[in-house]
C-alpha positions as CSV (number, residue, x, y, z in Angstrom):
1,M,0.5,54.5,-47.2
2,T,-1.3,57.7,-48.0
3,P,-2.5,58.2,-51.6
4,G,-0.1,60.0,-53.8
5,T,3.1,59.0,-52.1
6,A,4.1,56.4,-54.7
7,S,5.7,58.8,-57.2
8,G,4.3,62.2,-56.6
9,H,1.0,61.5,-58.3
10,T,-2.0,62.9,-56.5
11,H,-4.2,59.9,-56.8
12,A,-1.7,56.9,-56.8
13,M,-3.3,53.6,-56.0
14,P,-1.9,51.6,-53.1
15,Q,0.7,48.9,-53.8
16,A,1.4,46.2,-51.2
17,I,2.6,42.6,-50.8
18,T,1.2,40.0,-48.3
19,F,3.2,36.8,-47.6
20,H,0.7,33.9,-47.4
21,G,3.3,31.2,-47.5
22,A,7.1,30.5,-47.4
23,A,7.3,32.9,-44.5
24,E,9.8,31.6,-42.0
25,T,9.6,28.2,-43.6
26,V,10.8,26.7,-46.9
27,T,7.5,25.6,-48.6
28,G,4.1,27.0,-49.6
29,S,5.3,30.0,-51.6
30,R,2.3,32.3,-52.1
31,H,2.9,36.1,-52.3
32,L,-0.1,38.4,-53.0
33,L,0.5,41.7,-54.7
34,E,-2.0,44.5,-54.5
35,L,-1.8,46.7,-57.6
36,G,-4.4,49.3,-56.8
37,K,-7.7,47.5,-56.9
38,K,-6.2,44.5,-58.7
39,R,-4.6,41.4,-57.1
40,V,-1.8,39.2,-58.5
41,L,-0.5,36.1,-56.8
42,V,3.1,35.2,-57.3
43,D,3.5,31.4,-56.9
44,C,0.9,29.1,-55.6
45,G,2.7,26.3,-53.7
46,L,1.8,23.5,-51.3
47,F,3.1,23.5,-47.8
48,Q,5.2,20.4,-47.3
49,G,7.0,18.6,-44.5
50,P,5.6,18.1,-40.9
51,R,1.9,17.6,-40.4
52,E,1.4,21.0,-38.8
53,L,2.7,22.6,-42.0
54,R,0.8,20.3,-44.4
55,E,-2.4,21.1,-42.6
56,K,-2.1,24.7,-43.6
57,N,-3.1,23.6,-47.1
58,W,-6.6,23.0,-45.6
59,D,-6.9,26.5,-44.1
60,P,-9.5,28.8,-45.5
61,L,-8.1,31.1,-48.2
62,P,-6.7,34.2,-46.5
63,F,-7.8,36.4,-49.5
64,D,-10.9,36.8,-51.6
65,L,-10.6,34.4,-54.5
66,D,-13.2,36.4,-56.5
67,R,-10.8,39.4,-56.4
68,L,-7.8,37.5,-57.6
69,D,-7.0,38.7,-61.1
70,A,-3.9,36.8,-62.2
71,I,-1.2,34.3,-61.0
72,V,2.5,34.5,-62.0
73,L,4.6,31.3,-61.5
74,T,8.4,31.4,-61.1
75,H,9.0,27.6,-61.6
76,G,7.5,24.2,-61.5
77,H,8.4,22.8,-58.1
78,T,5.4,21.6,-56.0
79,D,6.1,24.2,-53.2
80,H,5.6,26.9,-55.9
81,I,2.8,25.5,-58.0
82,G,1.2,22.5,-56.1
83,Y,-1.7,24.5,-54.7
84,L,-3.0,25.6,-58.1
85,P,-5.5,22.6,-58.4
86,R,-7.0,23.6,-55.1
87,L,-7.6,27.1,-56.3
88,A,-9.2,25.7,-59.5
89,R,-11.4,23.5,-57.3
90,L,-12.4,26.6,-55.3
91,G,-13.4,28.4,-58.5
92,Y,-10.4,30.3,-59.8
93,R,-10.6,30.8,-63.6
94,G,-8.1,33.7,-64.3
95,P,-4.8,33.5,-66.2
96,I,-1.8,31.7,-64.8
97,Y,1.4,33.0,-66.4
98,C,4.5,30.8,-66.6
99,T,7.5,29.9,-68.9
100,P,7.2,27.1,-71.5
101,G,9.4,24.8,-69.3
102,T,7.2,25.4,-66.2
103,K,4.1,24.6,-68.2
104,S,5.5,21.3,-69.4
105,L,6.6,20.3,-65.9
106,A,3.1,21.3,-64.5
107,K,1.5,19.0,-67.0
108,I,3.3,16.1,-65.4
109,S,3.3,17.1,-61.7
110,L,-0.2,18.5,-61.1
111,P,-2.2,15.6,-62.3
112,D,0.1,13.3,-60.5
113,G,-0.4,15.3,-57.3
114,G,-4.2,15.0,-57.8
115,R,-4.0,11.2,-58.2
116,I,-1.9,11.0,-55.0
117,Q,-4.5,13.1,-53.1
118,E,-7.3,10.8,-54.3
119,E,-5.3,7.6,-53.4
120,D,-4.4,8.9,-50.0
121,A,-8.1,9.7,-49.2
122,K,-9.1,6.3,-50.5
123,Y,-6.5,4.6,-48.3
124,H,-7.5,6.5,-45.2
125,N,-11.2,5.7,-45.7
126,S,-10.5,2.0,-46.3
127,H,-8.2,1.7,-43.2
128,G,-10.1,4.1,-41.0
129,T,-7.0,6.1,-40.3
130,S,-8.4,9.5,-41.2
131,R,-9.0,12.1,-38.5
132,H,-11.9,13.4,-40.7
133,Q,-14.6,11.0,-41.8
134,P,-14.8,10.5,-44.6
135,A,-11.4,11.6,-45.8
136,V,-11.6,13.8,-48.9
137,P,-8.7,14.9,-51.2
138,L,-7.4,18.4,-51.1
139,F,-7.9,18.4,-54.9
140,T,-8.4,15.8,-57.6
141,E,-6.8,14.9,-60.9
142,A,-9.7,16.6,-62.6
143,D,-9.0,19.8,-60.6
144,A,-5.4,19.7,-61.7
145,R,-6.6,19.5,-65.4
146,K,-8.8,22.5,-64.8
147,A,-5.8,24.4,-63.5
148,L,-3.6,23.3,-66.5
149,K,-6.2,24.9,-68.9
150,L,-5.5,28.3,-67.3
151,L,-1.7,28.2,-68.0
152,K,-0.4,30.8,-70.4
153,E,3.1,30.6,-71.7
154,V,5.4,33.7,-71.5
155,N,9.0,33.3,-72.9
156,Y,12.1,34.6,-71.1
157,F,12.5,38.4,-71.7
158,E,9.0,38.7,-73.2
159,W,6.8,41.5,-71.8
160,Q,3.4,40.5,-70.4
161,E,0.8,43.0,-69.2
162,L,-0.9,42.4,-65.8
163,P,-4.1,43.8,-64.3
164,G,-3.8,47.2,-62.6
165,G,-1.5,48.7,-65.2
166,A,1.5,46.5,-64.3
167,S,3.7,44.4,-66.6
168,F,6.4,41.8,-66.1
169,Q,9.0,39.7,-67.7
170,F,10.7,36.4,-66.8
171,K,14.5,36.1,-66.6
172,P,16.4,32.8,-66.2
173,A,17.0,31.8,-62.6
174,G,19.1,28.7,-63.3
175,H,17.3,26.6,-60.7
176,I,15.4,23.9,-62.7
177,L,13.9,23.6,-66.2
178,G,11.9,26.8,-66.9
179,S,12.8,28.5,-63.7
180,A,12.7,32.3,-63.7
181,F,12.6,35.3,-61.5
182,A,9.8,37.8,-62.3
183,E,10.6,41.4,-62.7
184,I,7.2,43.2,-62.2
185,F,6.8,46.9,-63.1
186,F,4.1,48.8,-61.2
187,K,2.0,51.5,-62.9
188,D,4.2,54.2,-61.2
189,G,7.4,52.8,-62.8
190,Q,8.7,51.1,-59.7
191,R,9.5,47.4,-59.9
192,I,9.6,44.5,-57.6
193,I,11.8,41.5,-58.3
194,M,10.3,38.1,-57.2
195,S,13.3,35.7,-57.1
196,G,11.5,32.4,-57.0
197,D,14.4,30.0,-56.3
198,I,17.8,31.1,-57.5
199,G,20.1,28.4,-58.9
200,R,23.8,27.8,-59.0
201,Y,26.6,29.3,-61.1
202,N,28.8,27.3,-63.4
203,R,26.6,24.2,-63.3
204,P,25.8,21.6,-65.9
205,I,22.6,21.5,-68.1
206,L,21.1,25.0,-67.3
207,K,22.2,28.5,-68.0
208,D,23.5,30.5,-65.1
209,P,21.1,32.8,-63.1
210,Y,20.6,36.1,-65.0
211,A,21.8,39.2,-63.3
212,P,19.1,41.7,-62.2
213,D,20.0,45.4,-62.6
214,F,17.4,47.5,-60.9
215,G,14.6,46.9,-58.4
216,E,13.0,49.2,-55.8
217,Y,11.8,46.1,-53.9
218,L,13.3,42.6,-53.8
219,V,11.7,39.3,-52.6
220,V,14.5,36.7,-52.4
221,E,14.7,33.0,-51.2
222,S,17.0,32.1,-48.4
223,T,17.0,28.3,-48.3
224,Y,20.7,28.1,-47.9
225,G,21.2,31.5,-46.4
226,D,23.3,30.2,-43.5
227,R,25.8,28.0,-45.4
228,V,28.2,27.7,-48.3
229,H,28.0,24.5,-50.4
230,A,30.9,22.2,-50.1
231,Q,33.3,22.4,-53.1
232,E,33.1,18.7,-53.6
233,D,34.3,16.7,-56.6
234,A,30.8,15.4,-57.4
235,K,32.0,13.1,-60.1
236,G,34.7,11.7,-57.9
237,M,32.3,11.0,-55.1
238,I,29.8,9.3,-57.4
239,E,32.6,7.2,-58.9
240,R,33.8,6.2,-55.4
241,I,30.3,5.1,-54.2
242,L,29.6,3.2,-57.4
243,R,32.9,1.4,-57.4
244,R,32.3,0.3,-53.8
245,A,28.9,-1.0,-54.7
246,F,30.3,-2.7,-57.8
247,N,33.0,-4.5,-55.7
248,D,30.4,-5.4,-53.0
249,R,27.8,-6.4,-55.6
250,A,25.5,-4.0,-53.7
251,C,22.7,-1.5,-54.4
252,V,23.0,2.3,-54.3
253,L,19.7,3.9,-53.5
254,I,19.4,7.6,-54.4
255,P,16.3,9.4,-53.2
256,S,16.1,12.1,-55.8
257,F,13.9,15.0,-56.9
258,A,12.3,14.2,-60.2
259,I,12.8,17.6,-61.6
260,G,16.4,18.9,-61.7
261,R,18.4,16.6,-59.4
262,T,17.8,13.4,-61.3
263,Q,18.9,15.0,-64.6
264,E,22.0,16.4,-63.0
265,L,22.9,13.0,-61.5
266,L,22.6,11.5,-65.0
267,W,24.8,14.2,-66.5
268,H,27.6,13.4,-64.0
269,M,27.3,9.7,-64.6
270,N,27.4,10.4,-68.4
271,E,30.6,12.4,-67.9
272,L,32.1,9.5,-66.0
273,K,31.1,7.1,-68.8
274,K,32.7,9.4,-71.4
275,E,35.9,9.4,-69.3
276,G,35.9,5.6,-68.9
277,R,35.4,5.9,-65.1
278,L,31.8,4.5,-64.7
279,P,31.7,0.9,-63.4
280,S,29.6,-1.4,-65.6
281,M,26.3,-1.6,-63.6
282,P,22.7,-1.0,-64.4
283,I,21.2,2.4,-63.5
284,Y,17.5,2.6,-63.0
285,V,15.4,5.7,-62.8
286,D,12.3,4.4,-60.9
287,S,10.0,7.4,-61.1
288,P,7.4,8.0,-63.8
289,M,7.6,11.7,-63.1
290,A,11.4,11.8,-63.3
291,T,11.2,9.8,-66.6
292,A,8.8,12.3,-68.1
293,A,10.7,15.3,-66.8
294,T,13.9,14.0,-68.3
295,L,12.3,13.9,-71.7
296,L,11.3,17.5,-71.2
297,Y,14.9,18.4,-70.5
298,V,15.8,17.2,-74.0
299,K,12.9,19.1,-75.5
300,H,13.3,22.6,-74.0
301,K,16.5,23.8,-75.7
302,E,15.9,27.4,-74.5
303,D,17.2,26.4,-71.1
304,H,20.3,24.5,-72.2
305,D,23.8,25.8,-71.4
306,K,26.6,25.5,-74.0
307,E,28.0,22.2,-72.6
308,L,24.6,20.4,-72.9
309,K,24.1,21.8,-76.4
310,I,27.4,20.4,-77.5
311,D,26.6,17.0,-75.9
312,M,23.3,16.8,-77.7
313,E,24.8,17.8,-81.1
314,R,27.5,15.0,-80.7
315,G,24.9,12.4,-79.8
316,Q,26.2,12.1,-76.2
317,S,23.0,13.1,-74.4
318,P,23.0,12.0,-70.7
319,F,19.3,11.3,-71.0
320,E,19.3,8.4,-73.5
321,S,18.4,4.9,-72.7
322,H,21.8,3.5,-73.8
323,M,23.1,4.6,-70.3
324,V,20.0,4.5,-68.1
325,R,16.9,2.3,-67.8
326,F,13.6,4.1,-67.2
327,V,11.2,2.1,-65.1
328,R,7.7,3.0,-66.1
329,D,5.4,0.4,-64.5
330,S,5.0,-0.5,-60.8
331,S,5.5,-4.3,-61.4
332,M,9.1,-3.6,-62.7
333,S,9.6,-1.3,-59.7
334,K,8.7,-4.1,-57.4
335,Q,11.1,-6.5,-59.2
336,L,14.0,-4.1,-58.4
337,N,13.5,-4.9,-54.7
338,H,14.5,-8.5,-55.2
339,M,17.3,-8.0,-57.7
340,K,20.9,-8.5,-56.7
341,G,23.5,-5.8,-57.1
342,P,25.6,-4.1,-58.3
343,M,22.9,-1.6,-59.3
344,V,21.8,2.0,-58.9
345,V,18.2,2.9,-58.2
346,I,17.2,6.6,-58.5
347,A,13.7,7.1,-57.1
348,G,11.4,9.8,-55.7
349,S,10.7,11.4,-53.5
350,G,13.8,13.3,-52.8
351,M,13.1,13.7,-49.0
352,C,11.8,10.1,-48.6
353,S,8.4,11.5,-47.8
354,G,6.6,9.3,-50.3
355,G,7.0,7.7,-53.7
356,R,8.7,4.5,-54.8
357,I,11.9,5.2,-52.7
358,I,9.9,4.2,-49.6
359,H,9.5,0.6,-50.9
360,H,13.2,0.4,-51.8
361,L,14.1,1.6,-48.3
362,K,11.8,-0.9,-46.7
363,H,13.6,-3.7,-48.5
364,R,17.2,-2.5,-48.3
365,I,17.9,0.1,-45.6
366,H,18.6,-2.7,-43.0
367,D,21.4,-4.1,-45.2
368,P,24.9,-2.7,-44.3
369,A,26.0,-3.3,-47.9
370,T,23.4,-0.8,-49.2
371,T,24.5,2.8,-49.8
372,L,21.8,5.5,-49.3
373,L,23.0,8.6,-51.1
374,F,21.2,11.9,-50.4
375,T,21.6,14.6,-53.1
376,G,19.6,17.5,-51.8
377,Y,17.9,19.4,-49.0
378,Q,16.1,17.4,-46.4
379,A,13.4,19.5,-44.7
380,K,12.6,19.3,-41.0
381,G,10.1,16.5,-40.2
382,T,10.9,14.3,-43.2
383,M,12.2,10.8,-43.1
384,G,15.3,11.9,-45.1
385,R,16.1,14.4,-42.4
386,E,15.7,11.8,-39.6
387,I,18.0,9.4,-41.4
388,L,20.6,12.1,-42.0
389,E,20.5,13.1,-38.4
390,G,21.3,9.5,-37.4
391,T,18.1,7.8,-36.4
392,E,18.6,4.1,-35.6
393,D,15.2,3.0,-36.9
394,V,12.6,4.2,-39.4
395,Y,8.9,3.3,-39.5
396,I,7.7,2.3,-43.0
397,H,4.1,0.9,-43.5
398,G,3.8,0.4,-39.7
399,Q,7.0,-1.6,-39.5
400,Q,10.1,-0.6,-37.4
401,I,13.1,-1.1,-39.6
402,P,16.7,-0.7,-38.5
403,V,18.9,1.8,-40.4
404,R,22.1,-0.1,-41.2
405,A,22.9,1.2,-44.7
406,Q,25.9,3.4,-45.4
407,I,24.6,7.0,-45.5
408,E,26.3,9.4,-47.8
409,K,25.4,13.0,-48.7
410,L,26.4,14.8,-51.9
411,N,26.0,18.5,-51.1
412,M,27.3,19.7,-54.4
413,L,24.1,18.9,-56.3
414,S,21.8,21.4,-54.6
415,A,19.8,23.3,-57.1
416,H,19.6,26.3,-54.7
417,G,22.3,29.0,-54.6
418,D,24.2,29.0,-51.3
419,S,24.8,32.1,-49.2
420,N,27.7,33.3,-51.4
421,E,25.7,32.7,-54.6
422,L,22.7,34.6,-53.3
423,I,24.9,37.5,-52.4
424,Q,26.5,37.4,-55.8
425,W,23.1,37.5,-57.5
426,M,21.9,40.4,-55.3
427,S,25.2,42.3,-55.8
428,S,24.4,42.7,-59.5
429,L,21.7,45.3,-58.6
430,K,23.2,48.7,-59.4
431,E,21.3,50.5,-56.6
432,P,20.1,49.2,-53.2
433,P,16.4,48.3,-53.1
434,K,14.2,50.2,-50.7
435,K,13.4,46.9,-49.0
436,T,14.6,43.3,-49.4
437,F,12.2,40.6,-48.1
438,L,13.6,37.2,-47.2
439,V,11.3,34.2,-47.8
440,H,11.5,30.5,-48.4
441,G,14.0,29.7,-45.6
442,E,14.1,28.3,-42.1
443,P,14.5,31.0,-39.4
444,H,18.2,30.4,-38.7
445,A,19.0,30.5,-42.4
446,Q,17.1,33.7,-42.9
447,E,18.7,35.5,-39.9
448,A,22.2,34.5,-41.2
449,L,21.5,35.8,-44.7
450,K,19.9,39.0,-43.2
451,A,23.1,39.7,-41.2
452,R,25.2,39.2,-44.3
453,I,23.1,41.4,-46.6
454,E,23.1,44.2,-43.9
455,K,26.8,44.0,-43.3
456,E,28.1,43.5,-46.9
457,L,25.5,45.3,-48.9
458,G,24.1,47.8,-46.4
459,W,20.5,47.1,-47.4
460,T,17.3,47.2,-45.4
461,V,16.1,43.6,-44.9
462,V,12.8,42.3,-43.6
463,I,11.9,38.8,-42.6
464,P,8.1,38.7,-43.0
465,K,5.8,36.5,-40.9
466,L,2.9,34.5,-42.3
467,H,0.0,36.6,-43.6
468,E,2.0,39.8,-42.9
469,R,1.2,42.7,-45.2
470,H,3.8,45.3,-46.3
471,E,3.0,48.5,-48.3
472,L,5.3,49.3,-51.2
473,P,5.2,53.1,-51.4
């Protein structure tokens, strides 16, 4: 771009975006905006999934950290905020802007991520299984606490100035607690909309995604760009599975994401209970992070939709201990492995890539009476994906274990908008953007969504590659 082309100014500073993550993959969201001489990073996530992706977290920074002036976070999922402690470890001390809900979730997840990094390094060093000697953590719990001190809350619809003469505001994205899309205004008056992850319409607990109106540039996720979510009766399916387990005196294992999915499951179970359709069986949430996150869903009323507000006012909260038992210590978690059903165990991680669900799978996935209920996206390379695709055996702690459990998938509970919902959200723009960039999706999903946008909306769509830079004239 030549100086002066931005809006007729003779000395306009260059504006550009470089995609340092979530490019042709679904994790590691890191998008660097150049605002003249200033640099703002939108999201700062970890790469997750197969080893070749996770190893990208160890790559040298593709930008000069000393020249990074601010960070803007769309929401609190690890693939959007999990790299922050690494930046703090490397010396970043600038502001990190986020919603109150995102800050609360980060206080739970970032220190937990640091502890896991330290434990993994310790394990590899004691077992001699690291390819690097000695194994070191990507970041520590102390690094996470450094990052937390940099978080600055910005409420929905509140204006916040950025370096380089820019400003932005958060608007609700309906994805998880505190989730937002960022509407960033450049100094020349143009704006770029950074979608983060867009949620669902007409869903429990959270408000619907807010409708954007104008944006010269749009960066939008494409996780489910190639499909439409099944119009399932979520409550009916949960009731059927729980009744079967009740009759068989069996266990229902639910690998669930601590933030969002667990709370929605509890909401549906609470609805069944209110309607007298919930079989009498204990429900355990075996995840310290999910337990803490659930309490935050009670606290952050700014995110509640009308139905949840009514439930809370009537004393019918789906998050109270009268319906669910929150497992806090590891000894109780281990006891669950030896308890007889009927029972429900909700545990992380959602893709069976770690966490307490691994121990429950080790003890129960060989049993044909067990039901394993998936409730969300299973990324390529994860154990969850392997099980869904029909693997006959899984390897847990070096043991080969046959998969004999009954496998079920509840598609309805995805926190990501599907292809139709993404188109619905984009269609609220009153004028076509100059360019729409698709991120945070696997290639086939991105190509499918690109074709739909071009055909139905007539927009110019770009699928950026990793570290690809685009000027925004």
